[in-house]
N, C-alpha and C positions, 0 to 999 in steps of 0.2 A: 609880443613880439608873436609874427604870424609864423607856422612850422613851417620848413619845406619841403617840397618834394620827396618822397623816398626813391623814384626812379627816375629813369630819362630813356627817351627814345633814340637807338642809335643802329644805322644799320639796317633799316628793316628791307625785308624784300618786299617790293609792292604790291604782290598778291597779301602776303602778311599784313602790310597796312592796311591794305581796303578792308581786313577780315576786322581788325580792329577798330577802324572808325565805324563799320557797320554796327559791332557791339555797342560803340559808345553811343552812337545814333537811336540805338533800339532801347536805351538807359533811358535817354532824353525825352524820346518818344513816349515810352511810358508813363514818364511823371507827369506828359503834359495832358496825359487823357487820364483826370480827374475823374473816381469811380471806376476806372478797370476792374474787371472780375479777377483778372488773372494779371501776374506779372512775369515777368524775363527773369531769367538767373543773373547776377552779378558777374562781371567780367572779373577774374581774380586776379589780373595782371601780367598772366604768362601767353603767348602766343601758342599756336598748335605746333611750331618748329622751337617752341622752348628760350624765345625771346623774352624779356623783361620789356615791357614798355610804361611809356606815361599812361596816370590814370585820364580818364575823360573829365574835361572842365567843365564847370558851371558859368550860365552868365551873370550868374548874380555877382554883386561887387564884394572886394574881401571882406569878410569879417572884421569887427574891430576888437573882439574878444580872444585871447589865445586859447587855442583849443587844440585837439589832436583833429585833424579833421579826413571825413570818410567822403568819395575815397581816395583824397588827396595822400594821406598818410597811412590809409589803409583801405584797401580795396573794399572789405567786408567790416559791419558792425562789430562781427565778434573779435576779427583782428584788433579793431581799434579798443575793444574792452580789455583784452590781452595785453595790450599794451600800457593800459591806465595804472596810473596810481591813485590812492585816496586823495579828494580834492579835484583831481580833474574834470576838466568837459570834453565829452565827445559831441563834435558837430557834424551834423550829417547834410550834405546837397542833396538836391531834389534827384529822384532814382526810385526805382522798384529794388529793395533788398530782399532777395530770397532767400531766408536764412532761419535757423534758430539760434537766437543770442543768451547765452547763458551770463549771467553777471555774479563773479563770484567776489568782486572785490569791494571793498568798503566806501561809501561816501564819493562814489562816482555820479555825474550828471549826463544823461544820454538826451541831446535834443536835437530836433530837426530844424533846418532853418526855415522851412514852410511846410506847416501842419499837412495842408493838402495836396502838397507832390514828394513829400518824403514818406514811402510808402515799405511798412516790413511785412512781406506778403508769404503766406504758408503755401499759395495756389492748391490748396486742397488737397496736400499730401504732406506736410508737415504738422508737428504736435504741437507746439507751445511757442508763438512769436517770441515774448520776452520771458525769459526765466528769472529771478531775481531772488539770488541766495544769499546776500550779504545786504548789514546794516547799512540805512543812511543814503539809499542809491535813489536818485529821482529821474523819470520819465518825463520830458517836455516835447510839445508840440509835435506829433507826429501821428501818421496814421498805421495802425495794426489791424490787418486782415487776413481772412480767408485760411484759418488754421484747424486742425482737427481737435486740437484742443480750447486752451486758453489762448485770448488773446495776449495777454499780461499775466502770469503766474508768480504769485509773490508769497515765500515762505515756503519753509521746510517741515519734515514730517519728526525732526528733532523736538525736545520735549523744550528745551530754550525759544523763547519767540524771537523771530527776525525784528528785530527795532527800528523802527523811522523808516518811512517809505511815502515818494511822492509822487502822484501822476497830477500834469497839468497841462490845459488844452490838448490832450489826448482823444482820438477818434478810433474806437474799435470796430470790426463789423464782420459778420458772418462768419460766426466760427463755430463750431462744435459743441462746445461748453459754454465758458463765461467770458464776457469780454475782458474784464478784470477781476480777479479772485485774490483774494487777502486769507489765507491759511496761517492761524497761529501769528499773527502779525500785530505788534502795539506801535502806536503812535505814526497811524497811516492816514493819508490824505487824496483825496479824490476831488478834484476841484475843475469846474469849467470843460469836462468830459461830454461825448456824446456816444452812446453804443446803441449799436441796430444790429437786429438779425443772429440773435445768439440763440444755442440751444438749450444752454443754462440759465445765466441772469447775465443783465446788462454789467453789475458789479455784484459781488457776492464777498460777505464777510463772514467767515466760520472760524470757530475753534479757536477763540481767542480769550483771555483773562486780565482785566483791566485794560481795555482794548485801546481806548484813546482813539476813537478811527471816526474821521468827520467825511460824507459824502457829501458835497454842496456844488449848486449852482451845475448840474450835471442831468444831461435827458439821457432817459434810457427807454428805448420801443422796440416794437416789433421781436419780441425774444418771449421765450418761456415766463421770467420773470423781467420787472425792472430791475428792481434792485430787491437782493436777500439777504436775511440778518438771521443765520442757524448756529446753534451753540456759541453763542457770544455773551460773556458776562461781564456788563458793566461798560459804559464809556462807549457807546456806539451811536450815532448820531446819522441820521438820515434828513438834510436841511434845505429847505430853500430849492428843490430839484424837480425835476419834471419826470413822471413815468406815463407815459400813455400807448394806447395799441398795442398791449404786451398781453399774454393770457391773462396772468397775473399780476397787478401793479406793483404792488410792495409788500412782501412774504417776510413775515417776522415769526420766527416760529424756534422752538425745541430741538436740538440736537441728537442725534442718537446717542452719546456719550455725554452731554452736559445740557445743561439747560441755560436759556438766554433770559439775561436778565437786565433791567432798568433802560433797554434799548428806547431810543427816543426817535418818531418818525415827527416832523414839524415844519409847518409853513410850506409845503409840498403841494405842487398841482400833480392831480392822480385823476387820469379821466379816459374814457373809452377802451378799459381794458376789457378781454373778454373777445380777442380776436382771432380766427382761426387760422388766417394766413400769415402763420408765427410757426417757426420752430420749437421741438420740444423733447429734450434726450430723456426727460424723466416723466413716465405716466402718471406718478401720484400727484405732479403740479397739478393736473386738472380737476383735482379735488375742489381748488378755490379757482375755477376758470371762472373769468366774469366778474371777479372781485376787486375792488380798488384797492384795497388794504388788510391782510389777512393778518390775523395774529392767531398762532396756532401753539396752544401752551403757554409757557414764558411766565416770569415775575416781574412784575412792575414795569410792562411796557406803555409809554406814553405815547398816545395819539393826539397831538396839539394841534390846533390852528392850520389845518388841512383844507386846501378846497379839492373836494371829492364829487365826481360827477360824472353822467353817461356810462357807468360800466354796466354790462349786461345782468350781470344780478347781484349785487349788493356792494353798499359803498364801503361799509369796515364790518368784518367778519371776526368775532371771538368763537373760537371754539379748541378743542384740541389740537394738537401738531397733526401733517398729514401723514404723517407713519403711525399714529397711532398709539405712541408708545408714552405719553405723557397727556395728563388731564387737562381740564379745565384752565383757561387762565387765571393767574394770581395776582389781585390788585390791578388789574389793567385801568387805565384811564383814558377816556375818550373825551377830549373837552374843548369848547372853542372851534371847531369845524363847521365849515360851510359843507354840507352833505346833502346831494339832490339829485330825485332824477333814477331811483334804482327799484326794479319791479319786484324784488323781493325783501322789500325794506332797505332804507338808507342803512341803518344799523343793525346788526344781526347778533343774537347771543344764542349758539349754540351750545348752550351747556350739557354736559352730559351725567354730572353728578350731583345729586339732592344735597346739595350743601349750601348754608346760606354764607355767603361771602360780602362782609359789610364793607370791603375796601372796594369793591367793585364801583367804578365812578362813570357814568356817564351826565355829562352837565354840558349846558350853554350851547347846545349844537343846531340852535336855529329852530326851522322846521324840521326837520329830519327826523323821518319816521321811526321807529324801532318796533323791530319784532324778535319773537313771537308775542301773542298777548301776554302781559303779564312781565315782560321783560324789563320795562322802564321801572317798573317797581323795585325789583331785583338789584338793580344796579343806582340805587338813588343816592351813594357817596354817603355812607353811614349806618349807622344802627338803625335806619328806617327799613334797611334792604329787607325782602324778602327772601325766601327760596326763590330760585330761577325755575322758570319753567323749563322740562327735560324736552329738547328738541335737537335730534340728529341732523346735521348739514352734511347732505349726500354732492356728490358727483362723480361723473365717470370720463374718461379720456375722450377727449376731441380730435377731429380730423387735425395735422398737422403739414408743414412743408418741409422740405428739405434746406438746411443751414444755407445752403449755395444761391436758392433762390431767394433770400432776403433782400428787401430795399436795401441800397448803397444810399449813406448819409451823405447830404450835399457839401459843397466846401464851404468851411466853416472859420468865423474867425480865429486866429491863432495869438501868439506871442510878439507883441508889436517889437521887442528888445532882444529878438531871438540871437542876432548877432552881437549883440552889445553887452549882454544882461552877464555878468559873473556868474560862475558857477557858487550854486548855493546848494549844499547836502540837504537831503531831508533833513529835518529836525523835531523837534516835542510839537506835540499836536495841543491845541487849547480847544474845548468845543463851548457852542455858542447854548445860550442860554434858553430853552424852550419857552420859556415866559415870556420872553420878547417876540417870539413867534407871532404873526399875523396871518390868517386865511387869505391867500392871493385871492384878488377880484376874481369874478368869474368872466 
């Protein structure tokens, strides 16, 4: 059953009616111009002289699935979220929705009817686009753009982690911080996303324990870092995704309060990072400027079967974390990667401690060069390891651009069944076996 409108037009003064129609046309026009930098405020349902009017109508056919409709049942996404009960679907018609949405009800699914014409837009004046503060929430098939902070911020400062989150067919662009930020979240899945032009990371995973977090089939570009895993203990996998044209491609490092352990970076394409026409809100990131995959400290990081090429300094860097608060990587594994075309070696061991670590393993990476001299013997995957050469990796801040000036993603395929798929709250996440990963073709 389709929910009915919540308001009707009655006795409108002609001038009032004209004002309302212009507002509705403004919404539909903004939706039609995919890639606009600035949105328009959403009409709130009340005319200047206090009359309640019927919401604007979409030209799309009626959806097949029962849902709380925006703007049919609520002019704003936040209003629909406030109406929702656990298990409800919020279905958003094309338009530019200028608001900050806070989701405090568990197991709610927020879905756009068209990924490329449903915009949640901060007009460079609002902080976070969608703030998720409840378990089981899913965000699907929308574009979130132009916020001072994060496009989508998931998690809380509470000691109990937020459990279960999904972002599916989500585009984020041009934010001062991250596209999607997961902070102290378990069982999170980011799938089929496109994240561009962020002063922080396209996707950030931080501060979790037993994370069970998967980022897959996702593209990150033109940001300070494409994907960043920091202070995450066990169970984070960046798998079969692409990071290109960022300052740093993929950054896996210890956090200030807890180490990162067991992270998996497998089956990805990482290329052409070291791009100055990108925003950055953290100068320390530029220590790894021009690196494809940077491992900073950490325990048991697994860099498996990635294609890494054309980054401006190095393909894979093993070093202390950027903050300098932790030591060399412990038990890193760099295996079965295709790493080519880097002026400062394809793989760099920038170890600063004179300790023989028999668990460091660099194996079967084709013709990849390993530096500095003597590093290959120090990472021989067993008791034959020798003392690594001391080598300090240095970097300095590079020029940046304002996040508002970053490229805007193009139109992207979205959910084919957005109007018919029943609401499925986010659930437990299974992680792929990295041993099944194969390096993508060059």
